[in-house]
MARBA-3410 file (N, C-alpha, C, O; in Angstrom, 1 decimal):
229
0.8,-1.2,0.0,0.0,0.0,0.0,0.9,1.2,0.0,1.8,1.3,0.8 ~ 0.6,2.2,-0.9,1.3,3.4,-1.0,0.4,4.6,-0.6,-0.6,4.8,-1.2 ~ 0.8,5.3,0.5,0.0,6.3,1.0,0.8,7.6,0.9,2.0,7.7,1.3 ~ 0.1,8.7,0.5,0.7,10.0,0.5,0.1,10.9,1.5,-1.1,10.9,1.6 ~ 0.9,11.5,2.3,0.4,12.4,3.4,0.7,13.8,3.0,1.8,14.2,2.9
-0.4,14.6,2.8,-0.2,16.0,2.3,-0.7,17.0,3.4,-1.6,16.6,4.2 ~ -0.2,18.1,3.4,-0.6,19.1,4.4,0.4,20.3,4.4,1.6,20.1,4.2 ~ 0.0,21.5,4.7,0.8,22.6,4.8,1.8,22.5,6.0,1.6,21.8,6.9 ~ 2.8,23.4,6.0,3.7,23.5,7.2,2.8,23.8,8.4,2.0,24.7,8.3 ~ 3.1,23.1,9.4,2.3,23.3,10.7,1.0,22.4,10.8,0.4,22.4,11.8
0.7,21.6,9.7,-0.5,20.8,9.8,-0.3,19.5,10.6,-1.2,18.9,10.9 ~ 1.0,19.2,10.8,1.3,18.0,11.7,1.6,16.7,10.9,1.4,15.6,11.4 ~ 2.0,16.9,9.6,2.3,15.7,8.8,3.4,14.8,9.4,3.2,13.6,9.5 ~ 4.5,15.4,9.9,5.6,14.5,10.4,5.1,13.7,11.6,5.4,12.5,11.7 ~ 4.4,14.4,12.5,3.9,13.7,13.7,3.0,12.5,13.3,3.1,11.4,13.8
2.0,12.8,12.5,1.0,11.8,12.1,1.6,10.7,11.2,1.2,9.5,11.3 ~ 2.6,11.0,10.4,3.3,10.0,9.6,3.9,9.0,10.5,3.8,7.8,10.2 ~ 4.6,9.4,11.5,5.3,8.5,12.4,4.3,7.7,13.2,4.5,6.5,13.4 ~ 3.2,8.3,13.7,2.2,7.6,14.5,1.5,6.5,13.6,1.4,5.4,14.1 ~ 1.0,6.9,12.5,0.2,5.9,11.7,1.2,4.9,11.0,0.8,3.7,10.8
2.4,5.3,10.7,3.4,4.4,10.2,3.6,3.3,11.2,3.7,2.1,10.8 ~ 3.9,3.6,12.5,4.1,2.6,13.5,2.9,1.8,13.7,3.0,0.6,13.9 ~ 1.7,2.4,13.7,0.5,1.6,14.0,0.2,0.6,12.9,-0.3,-0.5,13.1 ~ 0.5,1.0,11.6,0.2,0.1,10.5,1.3,-0.8,10.0,1.2,-1.6,9.2 ~ 2.5,-0.5,10.6,3.7,-1.3,10.2,4.2,-0.9,8.8,4.7,-1.7,8.1
4.1,0.4,8.5,4.5,0.9,7.2,5.7,1.8,7.4,5.9,2.5,8.4 ~ 6.6,1.8,6.4,7.8,2.6,6.4,7.4,4.0,6.0,6.7,4.2,5.1 ~ 7.9,5.0,6.7,7.7,6.4,6.4,8.9,7.0,5.6,10.1,6.8,6.1 ~ 8.6,7.6,4.5,9.7,8.2,3.7,9.4,9.7,3.5,8.4,10.1,3.0 ~ 10.4,10.5,4.0,10.3,12.0,3.7,11.4,12.2,2.6,12.5,11.8,2.8
11.0,13.0,1.6,12.0,13.2,0.5,13.3,13.8,0.9,14.3,13.5,0.4 ~ 13.2,14.8,1.9,14.4,15.4,2.4,15.3,14.5,3.0,16.6,14.5,2.8 ~ 14.8,13.6,3.9,15.6,12.6,4.6,16.2,11.6,3.6,17.4,11.2,3.7 ~ 15.4,11.2,2.6,15.9,10.3,1.6,17.0,10.9,0.8,18.0,10.2,0.4 ~ 16.9,12.2,0.5,18.0,12.9,-0.3,19.3,12.8,0.5,20.4,12.5,0.0
19.2,13.2,1.8,20.4,13.2,2.7,21.0,11.8,2.8,22.2,11.7,2.9 ~ 20.1,10.8,2.9,20.6,9.4,3.1,21.4,9.0,1.8,22.5,8.4,1.9 ~ 20.9,9.3,0.7,21.6,8.9,-0.6,22.9,9.6,-0.7,23.9,9.1,-1.1 ~ 22.9,10.9,-0.3,24.2,11.7,-0.4,25.2,11.1,0.6,26.3,10.9,0.3 ~ 24.7,10.9,1.8,25.6,10.4,2.9,26.1,9.0,2.6,27.3,8.7,3.0
25.3,8.2,1.9,25.8,6.8,1.6,26.5,6.8,0.3,27.0,5.7,-0.1 ~ 26.6,7.9,-0.4,27.4,7.9,-1.7,26.8,7.0,-2.8,27.5,6.5,-3.6 ~ 25.5,6.9,-2.8,24.8,6.1,-3.9,25.0,6.9,-5.2,25.2,8.1,-5.2 ~ 24.8,6.2,-6.3,24.9,6.9,-7.6,23.9,8.0,-7.7,24.3,9.1,-8.2 ~ 22.7,7.8,-7.2,21.7,8.9,-7.2,22.1,10.0,-6.3,22.0,11.2,-6.6
22.7,9.7,-5.1,23.2,10.7,-4.2,24.3,11.5,-4.7,24.4,12.7,-4.5 ~ 25.2,10.9,-5.4,26.4,11.6,-6.0,25.9,12.6,-7.1,26.4,13.7,-7.2 ~ 24.9,12.2,-7.9,24.3,13.1,-8.9,23.6,14.3,-8.2,23.8,15.4,-8.6 ~ 22.9,14.0,-7.1,22.2,15.1,-6.4,23.2,16.0,-5.8,23.0,17.2,-5.8 ~ 24.2,15.5,-5.2,25.2,16.3,-4.5,25.9,17.2,-5.5,26.3,18.3,-5.1
26.1,16.8,-6.7,26.7,17.6,-7.7,25.9,18.9,-8.0,26.4,20.0,-8.1 ~ 24.6,18.7,-8.0,23.7,19.9,-8.2,23.8,20.8,-7.0,23.9,22.0,-7.1 ~ 23.8,20.2,-5.8,23.8,21.0,-4.6,25.1,21.8,-4.4,25.1,22.9,-3.9 ~ 26.2,21.1,-4.8,27.5,21.8,-4.7,27.6,23.0,-5.6,28.4,23.9,-5.4 ~ 26.8,23.0,-6.7,26.8,24.1,-7.6,25.7,25.2,-7.2,25.5,26.2,-7.8
25.1,24.9,-6.1,24.0,25.8,-5.6,22.7,25.7,-6.3,21.9,26.6,-6.3 ~ 22.5,24.6,-7.0,21.3,24.4,-7.8,20.3,23.4,-7.1,20.7,22.6,-6.3 ~ 19.0,23.6,-7.5,18.0,22.7,-6.9,18.2,21.3,-7.6,18.5,21.1,-8.7 ~ 17.9,20.3,-6.8,18.0,18.9,-7.3,16.7,18.7,-8.2,15.6,19.0,-7.7 ~ 16.9,18.3,-9.4,15.7,18.1,-10.3,14.7,17.2,-9.8,15.0,16.2,-9.1
13.4,17.4,-10.1,12.3,16.6,-9.7,12.6,15.1,-10.1,12.3,14.2,-9.3 ~ 13.1,14.9,-11.3,13.2,13.6,-11.8,14.2,12.8,-11.0,14.0,11.6,-10.8 ~ 15.2,13.4,-10.5,16.2,12.7,-9.7,15.6,12.3,-8.3,15.9,11.3,-7.8 ~ 14.8,13.2,-7.7,14.2,12.9,-6.5,13.2,11.8,-6.6,13.1,10.9,-5.8 ~ 12.5,11.8,-7.7,11.5,10.7,-8.0,12.2,9.4,-8.2,11.7,8.3,-7.8
13.4,9.4,-8.9,14.2,8.2,-9.0,14.6,7.6,-7.7,14.6,6.4,-7.5 ~ 14.9,8.5,-6.7,15.3,8.1,-5.4,14.1,7.4,-4.7,14.2,6.4,-4.1 ~ 12.9,8.1,-4.8,11.7,7.5,-4.2,11.3,6.2,-4.8,11.1,5.2,-4.0 ~ 11.3,6.1,-6.1,10.9,4.8,-6.7,12.0,3.7,-6.4,11.6,2.5,-6.3 ~ 13.3,4.0,-6.4,14.3,3.1,-6.0,14.0,2.6,-4.6,14.2,1.4,-4.3
13.7,3.5,-3.7,13.4,3.1,-2.3,12.2,2.2,-2.2,12.2,1.3,-1.3 ~ 11.3,2.4,-3.0,10.0,1.6,-3.0,10.3,0.1,-3.4,9.4,-0.7,-3.2 ~ 11.5,-0.1,-4.0,11.8,-1.5,-4.4,12.5,-2.3,-3.2,12.7,-3.5,-3.4 ~ 12.8,-1.6,-2.1,13.6,-2.2,-1.0,12.6,-3.2,-0.3,11.4,-3.0,-0.3 ~ 13.2,-4.3,0.2,12.4,-5.4,0.9,11.6,-4.9,2.1,10.5,-5.4,2.3
12.1,-3.9,2.8,11.4,-3.4,4.0,10.1,-2.7,3.7,9.4,-2.4,4.7 ~ 9.9,-2.3,2.5,8.6,-1.6,2.2,7.6,-2.5,1.5,6.7,-2.0,0.9 ~ 7.8,-3.8,1.6,6.9,-4.7,0.9,5.5,-4.5,1.4,4.5,-4.7,0.6 ~ 5.3,-4.3,2.7,4.0,-4.1,3.3,3.4,-2.8,2.9,2.2,-2.7,2.7 ~ 4.2,-1.7,2.7,3.7,-0.5,2.3,4.5,0.7,2.8,5.5,0.5,3.5
4.1,1.9,2.4,4.9,3.1,2.7,4.1,4.3,2.8,3.0,4.4,2.2 ~ 4.5,5.2,3.6,3.9,6.5,3.7,4.9,7.6,3.2,6.0,7.7,3.7 ~ 4.5,8.3,2.2,5.3,9.4,1.6,4.9,10.7,2.3,3.8,11.2,2.1 ~ 5.8,11.2,3.1,5.5,12.4,3.9,5.8,13.7,3.2,7.0,14.0,3.0 ~ 4.7,14.3,2.7,4.9,15.6,2.1,5.5,15.6,0.7,5.9,16.6,0.1
5.4,14.4,0.1,5.8,14.3,-1.3,4.8,13.4,-2.1,4.3,12.5,-1.5 ~ 4.4,13.8,-3.3,5.0,14.9,-4.1,4.4,16.3,-3.7,3.4,16.4,-3.1 ~ 5.2,17.3,-4.0,4.9,18.7,-3.7,4.3,19.5,-4.9,3.6,20.5,-4.7 ~ 4.6,19.0,-6.1,4.1,19.7,-7.3,3.3,18.8,-8.2,3.5,17.5,-8.1 ~ 2.5,19.3,-9.1,1.8,18.5,-10.0,2.7,17.6,-10.9,2.4,16.5,-11.1
3.8,18.2,-11.3,4.7,17.5,-12.2,5.3,16.3,-11.4,5.5,15.2,-12.0 ~ 5.6,16.5,-10.1,6.1,15.4,-9.3,5.1,14.3,-9.2,5.4,13.1,-9.3 ~ 3.8,14.7,-9.0,2.7,13.7,-8.8,2.6,12.9,-10.1,2.4,11.6,-10.0 ~ 2.6,13.5,-11.2,2.4,12.8,-12.5,3.6,11.9,-12.8,3.4,10.8,-13.3 ~ 4.8,12.4,-12.5,6.0,11.6,-12.8,6.0,10.4,-11.8,6.4,9.3,-12.2
5.6,10.6,-10.6,5.6,9.5,-9.6,4.6,8.4,-10.1,4.9,7.2,-10.0 ~ 3.4,8.8,-10.6,2.4,7.9,-11.0,3.0,7.1,-12.2,2.8,5.9,-12.3 ~ 3.7,7.7,-13.1,4.2,7.1,-14.3,5.3,6.0,-13.9,5.3,4.9,-14.4 ~ 6.1,6.4,-12.9,7.2,5.4,-12.4,6.5,4.3,-11.7,7.0,3.1,-11.8 ~ 5.5,4.6,-10.9,4.8,3.5,-10.2,4.1,2.5,-11.1,4.2,1.3,-10.9
3.5,3.1,-12.2,2.8,2.3,-13.1,3.8,1.3,-13.8,3.4,0.2,-14.2 ~ 5.0,1.7,-14.0,6.0,0.8,-14.6,6.4,-0.3,-13.7,6.8,-1.4,-14.2 ~ 6.1,-0.2,-12.4,6.3,-1.2,-11.5,5.0,-2.0,-11.1,5.0,-2.8,-10.2 ~ 3.9,-1.7,-11.8,2.6,-2.2,-11.6,2.2,-1.9,-10.2,1.6,-2.7,-9.5 ~ 2.4,-0.6,-9.8,2.0,-0.1,-8.5,1.2,1.2,-8.7,1.2,1.7,-9.8
0.6,1.7,-7.6,-0.1,2.9,-7.7,-0.3,3.5,-6.3,-0.1,2.9,-5.3 ~ -0.6,4.8,-6.3,-0.9,5.5,-5.0,-2.3,5.0,-4.6,-3.3,5.2,-5.3 ~ -2.4,4.5,-3.4,-3.7,3.9,-2.9,-4.5,5.0,-2.2,-5.7,5.0,-2.3 ~ -3.8,5.9,-1.4,-4.5,6.9,-0.7,-3.7,8.2,-0.7,-2.5,8.1,-0.5 ~ -4.3,9.3,-0.9,-3.7,10.6,-0.7,-4.4,11.3,0.5,-5.6,11.7,0.3
-3.8,11.4,1.6,-4.5,11.9,2.8,-4.1,13.4,3.0,-2.9,13.7,3.1 ~ -5.1,14.2,3.0,-4.8,15.7,3.1,-5.2,16.2,4.5,-6.4,16.2,4.8 ~ -4.2,16.6,5.3,-4.5,17.2,6.6,-4.9,18.7,6.3,-4.0,19.5,6.1 ~ -6.2,19.0,6.4,-6.7,20.3,6.1,-6.8,21.1,7.4,-7.5,20.7,8.3 ~ -6.1,22.3,7.4,-6.1,23.2,8.5,-6.3,24.6,8.0,-5.6,24.9,6.9
-7.1,25.4,8.6,-7.3,26.8,8.1,-6.0,27.6,8.1,-5.1,27.3,8.9 ~ -5.9,28.6,7.2,-4.7,29.4,7.2,-4.5,30.1,8.6,-3.3,30.2,9.0 ~ -5.5,30.6,9.2,-5.4,31.3,10.5,-4.8,30.3,11.6,-3.9,30.7,12.3 ~ -5.3,29.1,11.6,-4.8,28.1,12.6,-3.3,27.8,12.3,-2.5,27.6,13.2 ~ -3.0,27.6,11.0,-1.6,27.3,10.6,-0.7,28.5,11.0,0.4,28.3,11.6
-1.1,29.7,10.8,-0.3,30.9,11.2,-0.2,31.0,12.7,0.9,31.3,13.2 ~ -1.2,30.6,13.4,-1.1,30.6,14.9,-0.1,29.6,15.4,0.7,29.8,16.3 ~ 0.0,28.4,14.7,0.9,27.4,15.1,2.4,27.8,14.7,3.3,27.5,15.5 ~ 2.5,28.4,13.5,3.9,28.6,13.0,4.5,29.9,13.4,5.7,29.9,13.6 ~ 3.7,30.9,13.6,4.3,32.2,14.0,4.1,32.5,15.5,3.4,31.8,16.2
4.7,33.6,15.9,4.5,34.0,17.3,5.5,33.4,18.3,5.3,33.6,19.5 ~ 6.5,32.7,17.9,7.5,32.2,18.8,8.5,33.3,19.2,9.0,34.0,18.3 ~ 8.9,33.3,20.5,9.9,34.2,21.0,10.9,33.4,21.8,10.6,32.5,22.5 ~ 12.2,33.8,21.7,13.3,33.1,22.3,14.0,34.0,23.2,14.2,35.2,23.0 ~ 14.5,33.4,24.4,15.3,34.2,25.3,16.7,34.3,24.8,17.3,33.3,24.4
17.3,35.5,24.8,18.7,35.6,24.4,19.7,35.0,25.3,20.8,34.6,24.9 ~ 19.3,34.8,26.6,20.2,34.3,27.6,20.2,32.8,27.6,21.2,32.1,27.4 ~ 19.0,32.2,27.9,18.9,30.8,28.2,18.2,30.0,27.1,18.1,28.8,27.1 ~ 17.8,30.7,26.0,17.2,30.1,24.8,15.8,29.4,25.1,15.3,28.6,24.3 ~ 15.2,29.8,26.2,13.8,29.3,26.5,12.9,29.8,25.4,13.1,30.9,24.9
11.9,29.0,25.1,11.0,29.3,24.0,9.6,29.6,24.5,9.1,28.9,25.4 ~ 9.0,30.7,23.9,7.7,31.1,24.3,6.8,31.2,23.0,7.4,31.3,21.9 ~ 5.5,31.3,23.2,4.6,31.6,22.1,3.6,32.6,22.5,3.0,32.5,23.6 ~ 3.4,33.6,21.6,2.5,34.7,21.9,1.1,34.2,22.4,0.5,34.7,23.3 ~ 0.6,33.1,21.8,-0.8,32.6,22.0,-0.8,31.4,22.9,-1.6,31.3,23.9
0.1,30.4,22.7,0.0,29.1,23.4,0.9,29.0,24.6,0.6,28.2,25.5 ~ 1.9,29.8,24.7,2.8,29.8,25.9,3.5,31.1,26.1,4.7,31.3,26.0 ~ 2.6,32.2,26.4,3.2,33.5,26.6,4.0,33.6,27.9,3.7,32.9,28.9 ~ 5.0,34.6,27.9,5.7,34.8,29.2,4.8,35.6,30.1,3.8,36.2,29.7 ~ 5.1,35.5,31.4,4.3,36.2,32.4,4.3,37.7,32.2,3.3,38.5,32.4
5.5,38.2,31.8,5.7,39.6,31.5,6.2,39.7,30.0,7.2,39.1,29.6 ~ 5.5,40.5,29.2,5.8,40.6,27.8,7.3,41.0,27.6,7.8,42.0,28.2 ~ 8.0,40.2,26.8,9.4,40.5,26.4,10.4,40.1,27.4,11.6,40.4,27.2 ~ 10.0,39.4,28.5,10.9,39.0,29.6,10.8,37.5,29.8,9.7,37.0,30.0 ~ 11.9,36.8,29.9,11.9,35.4,30.1,11.5,35.1,31.6,12.0,35.7,32.5
10.6,34.1,31.7,10.1,33.7,33.1,11.3,33.1,33.9,11.3,33.2,35.1 ~ 12.2,32.4,33.2,13.2,31.6,33.9,14.4,32.5,34.4,14.9,32.3,35.5 ~ 14.9,33.3,33.5,16.1,34.1,33.9,16.0,35.6,33.8,16.9,36.3,34.1 ~ 14.8,36.1,33.3,14.7,37.5,33.2,15.3,38.1,32.0,15.4,39.3,31.8 ~ 15.8,37.3,31.1,16.5,37.7,29.9,15.5,38.3,28.9,14.3,38.2,29.0
16.1,39.0,27.9,15.3,39.7,26.9,14.8,38.6,25.9,15.6,37.7,25.5 ~ 13.5,38.7,25.5,13.0,37.8,24.4,13.1,38.5,23.1,12.9,39.7,22.9 ~ 13.4,37.7,22.0,13.5,38.2,20.7,12.8,37.2,19.7,12.6,36.1,20.1 ~ 12.5,37.7,18.6,11.8,36.9,17.6,12.7,36.7,16.3,13.1,37.7,15.8 ~ 12.9,35.5,15.9,13.7,35.2,14.7,12.8,35.7,13.5,11.6,35.6,13.5
13.5,36.0,12.4,12.8,36.5,11.2,11.8,35.4,10.7,10.7,35.8,10.3 ~ 12.3,34.1,10.8,11.4,33.1,10.2,10.2,32.7,11.1,9.4,31.8,10.8 ~ 10.1,33.4,12.3,9.0,33.2,13.2,8.0,34.3,13.1,6.9,34.3,13.8 ~ 8.3,35.3,12.2,7.3,36.4,12.1,6.1,36.0,11.2,6.2,35.2,10.3 ~ 5.0,36.6,11.6,3.7,36.2,10.9,3.8,36.5,9.4,3.3,35.7,8.6
4.4,37.7,9.0,4.4,38.0,7.6,5.2,37.0,6.8,4.9,36.7,5.6 ~ 6.3,36.5,7.4,7.2,35.6,6.7,6.4,34.2,6.6,6.5,33.6,5.5 ~ 5.7,33.8,7.6,4.9,32.6,7.5,3.8,32.7,6.5,3.4,31.7,5.9 ~ 3.2,33.9,6.4,2.1,34.1,5.4,2.7,33.8,4.0,2.0,33.2,3.2 ~ 3.8,34.3,3.7,4.4,34.1,2.4,4.8,32.6,2.2,4.6,32.1,1.1
5.3,32.0,3.3,5.7,30.6,3.2,4.4,29.7,2.8,4.5,28.8,2.0 ~ 3.3,30.1,3.5,2.1,29.3,3.2,1.6,29.6,1.8,1.1,28.7,1.1 ~ 1.7,30.8,1.3,1.3,31.2,-0.1,2.0,30.3,-1.1,1.5,29.8,-2.0 ~ 3.3,30.3,-0.9,4.2,29.5,-1.8,3.8,28.0,-1.7,3.7,27.4,-2.8 ~ 3.5,27.5,-0.5,3.2,26.1,-0.4,1.9,25.8,-1.2,1.8,24.8,-2.0
0.8,26.6,-1.0,-0.5,26.3,-1.6,-0.4,26.6,-3.1,-1.1,25.9,-3.9 ~ 0.4,27.5,-3.5,0.5,27.7,-5.0,1.1,26.5,-5.7,0.7,26.1,-6.7 ~ 2.0,25.8,-5.0,2.7,24.6,-5.5,1.8,23.4,-5.4,1.7,22.6,-6.3 ~ 1.2,23.3,-4.2,0.6,22.0,-3.8,-0.9,21.9,-4.0,-1.4,20.7,-4.1 ~ -1.6,23.0,-4.2,-3.1,22.8,-4.4,-3.4,22.1,-5.7,-4.3,21.3,-5.7
-2.6,22.2,-6.8,-2.8,21.4,-8.0,-2.6,19.9,-7.7,-3.2,19.1,-8.3 ~ -1.7,19.6,-6.7,-1.5,18.2,-6.4,-2.8,17.6,-5.7,-3.2,16.5,-5.9 ~ -3.3,18.4,-4.8,-4.5,18.1,-4.0,-5.7,17.8,-5.0,-6.4,16.9,-4.9 ~ -5.8,18.8,-6.0,-6.9,18.6,-7.0,-6.7,17.4,-7.9,-7.6,16.8,-8.3 ~ -5.4,17.1,-8.2,-5.1,16.0,-9.0,-5.5,14.7,-8.3,-6.2,13.8,-9.0
-5.2,14.5,-7.1,-5.6,13.3,-6.4,-7.1,13.2,-6.1,-7.7,12.2,-6.0 ~ -7.7,14.4,-5.9,-9.1,14.5,-5.8,-9.8,14.0,-7.0,-10.8,13.3,-7.0 ~ -9.3,14.4,-8.2,-9.9,14.1,-9.5,-9.8,12.6,-9.8,-10.7,12.0,-10.4 ~ -8.7,11.9,-9.3,-8.6,10.5,-9.6,-9.2,9.6,-8.5,-9.0,8.4,-8.5 ~ -9.8,10.2,-7.5,-10.5,9.5,-6.5,-9.7,8.9,-5.3,-10.2,8.1,-4.5
-8.4,9.3,-5.2,-7.6,8.8,-4.1,-7.5,9.7,-2.9,-7.0,9.3,-1.8 ~ -8.0,11.0,-3.0,-7.8,12.0,-2.0,-8.9,11.8,-0.9,-10.1,11.6,-1.2 ~ -8.4,11.8,0.4,-9.3,11.9,1.5,-8.9,13.1,2.4,-7.8,13.2,2.8 ~ -9.8,14.0,2.7,-9.6,15.1,3.5,-9.8,14.8,5.0,-10.8,14.2,5.4 ~ -8.8,15.2,5.8,-8.9,15.0,7.3,-8.8,16.3,7.9,-8.0,17.2,7.6
-9.7,16.5,8.9,-9.6,17.8,9.7,-8.4,17.8,10.6,-8.4,17.1,11.7 ~ -7.4,18.5,10.2,-6.1,18.5,10.9,-6.1,19.4,12.1,-5.1,19.5,12.8 ~ -7.3,20.1,12.4,-7.4,21.1,13.5,-7.8,20.3,14.8,-7.8,20.9,15.9 ~ -8.1,19.1,14.7,-8.5,18.3,15.8,-7.3,17.9,16.7,-6.1,18.2,16.3 ~ -7.5,17.3,17.9,-6.3,16.9,18.7,-5.6,15.8,18.0,-6.2,15.1,17.1
-4.4,15.6,18.4,-3.5,14.6,17.7,-4.1,13.2,17.6,-4.0,12.6,16.6 ~ -4.7,12.8,18.7,-5.2,11.4,18.7,-6.4,11.3,17.8,-6.5,10.3,17.1 ~ -7.3,12.3,17.7,-8.4,12.2,16.8,-8.0,12.2,15.4,-8.6,11.5,14.5 ~ -7.0,13.1,15.1,-6.5,13.1,13.7,-6.0,11.8,13.3,-6.2,11.3,12.2 ~ -5.2,11.1,14.2,-4.7,9.8,13.9,-5.7,8.8,13.7,-5.6,8.0,12.8
-6.8,8.8,14.5,-7.9,7.9,14.3,-8.6,8.1,13.0,-8.9,7.1,12.3 ~ -8.8,9.3,12.6,-9.4,9.6,11.3,-8.5,9.1,10.1,-9.0,8.6,9.1 ~ -7.2,9.3,10.3,-6.3,8.8,9.2,-6.3,7.3,9.1,-6.3,6.8,8.0 ~ -6.3,6.6,10.2,-6.4,5.2,10.2,-7.6,4.7,9.6,-7.6,3.7,8.8 ~ -8.7,5.3,9.9,-10.0,5.0,9.3,-10.0,5.2,7.8,-10.6,4.4,7.0
-9.4,6.3,7.3,-9.3,6.6,5.9,-8.5,5.6,5.1,-8.8,5.2,4.0 ~ -7.4,5.1,5.8,-6.5,4.1,5.2,-7.2,2.7,5.0,-7.1,2.1,4.0 ~ -7.9,2.3,6.1,-8.5,1.0,6.1,-7.5,-0.1,6.4,-6.3,0.2,6.7 ~ -7.9,-1.3,6.2,-7.0,-2.4,6.5,-5.9,-2.5,5.4,-6.1,-2.3,4.2 ~ -4.7,-2.8,5.9,-3.5,-2.9,5.0,-3.5,-4.4,4.5,-3.5,-5.3,5.4
-3.4,-4.6,3.2,-3.4,-6.0,2.7,-2.2,-6.8,3.3,-1.1,-6.3,3.6 ~ -2.4,-8.1,3.4,-1.4,-9.0,3.9,-0.3,-9.1,2.8,-0.6,-8.9,1.6 ~ 0.9,-9.4,3.2,2.0,-9.5,2.3,2.6,-11.0,2.4,2.8,-11.5,3.5 ~ 2.8,-11.6,1.3,3.3,-12.9,1.2,4.8,-12.9,0.8,5.1,-12.4,-0.3 ~ 5.7,-13.3,1.7,7.1,-13.3,1.4,7.6,-14.8,1.5,7.6,-15.3,2.6
8.1,-15.3,0.4,8.6,-16.7,0.4,7.7,-17.7,1.1,8.1,-18.5,1.9 ~ 6.4,-17.6,0.7,5.4,-18.5,1.2,4.9,-18.2,2.6,4.0,-19.0,3.1 ~ 5.4,-17.2,3.3,4.9,-16.8,4.6,4.0,-15.6,4.5,4.5,-14.6,4.0 ~ 2.8,-15.7,5.0,1.9,-14.5,4.9,2.1,-13.7,6.2,1.9,-14.1,7.3 ~ 2.3,-12.4,5.9,2.3,-11.4,7.0,1.0,-10.7,7.0,0.7,-9.8,6.2
0.2,-11.1,7.9,-1.2,-10.6,8.0,-1.4,-9.8,9.3,-2.5,-9.7,9.7 ~ -0.3,-9.2,9.9,-0.5,-8.5,11.1,-1.4,-7.3,10.9,-1.3,-6.6,9.9 ~ -2.4,-7.2,11.7,-3.5,-6.3,11.5,-3.1,-4.9,11.8,-2.2,-4.6,12.6 ~ -3.7,-4.0,11.0,-3.4,-2.6,11.2,-4.3,-2.1,12.4,-4.3,-0.9,12.7
END
């Protein structure tokens, strides 16, 4: 079973991918981690990717998809896999489908953690850090007792540029410009399931598991692995 987990930054993809992956006995693959593993292990694909990065260029979509499809051939993913946050663009989704079809495989579910822009911005922005002890606060979820002052050491609190609301607004715009066509693509072919990502972690996990349904048994050398999800 091949599952794609989609959602904007702050939607909780990483947390849920780990939770449902462990629950269902599926391997979780994040394209960024896969890229680093290939480069670190010096694989042919990793060496090609590293050459682009050394020149300060983006790694081409085709090369990333080659890494993903090669990973899907490994024995440990025979039961299934969760692709965390990949594909990110329509071109990646179409190329992934083409590569999977060549292996007589397909995407079984595309699970979209849907969270409102306002909730995403609340989660992503508003963090403040103490200059002295590096304690972390949040304007809404964990504010200091006195504005601008650390509860622990009395140090000055500051905000990193990438924690500012306007920066996060732009980051979300970029994400949705790239990824909304992917969501529409999987919706059109009937594999998309929307999950309310604003619920608590446990309820989101339950809804994801229900959307996936039972994972098919895997037969390896005459032995059936039918461990229930």
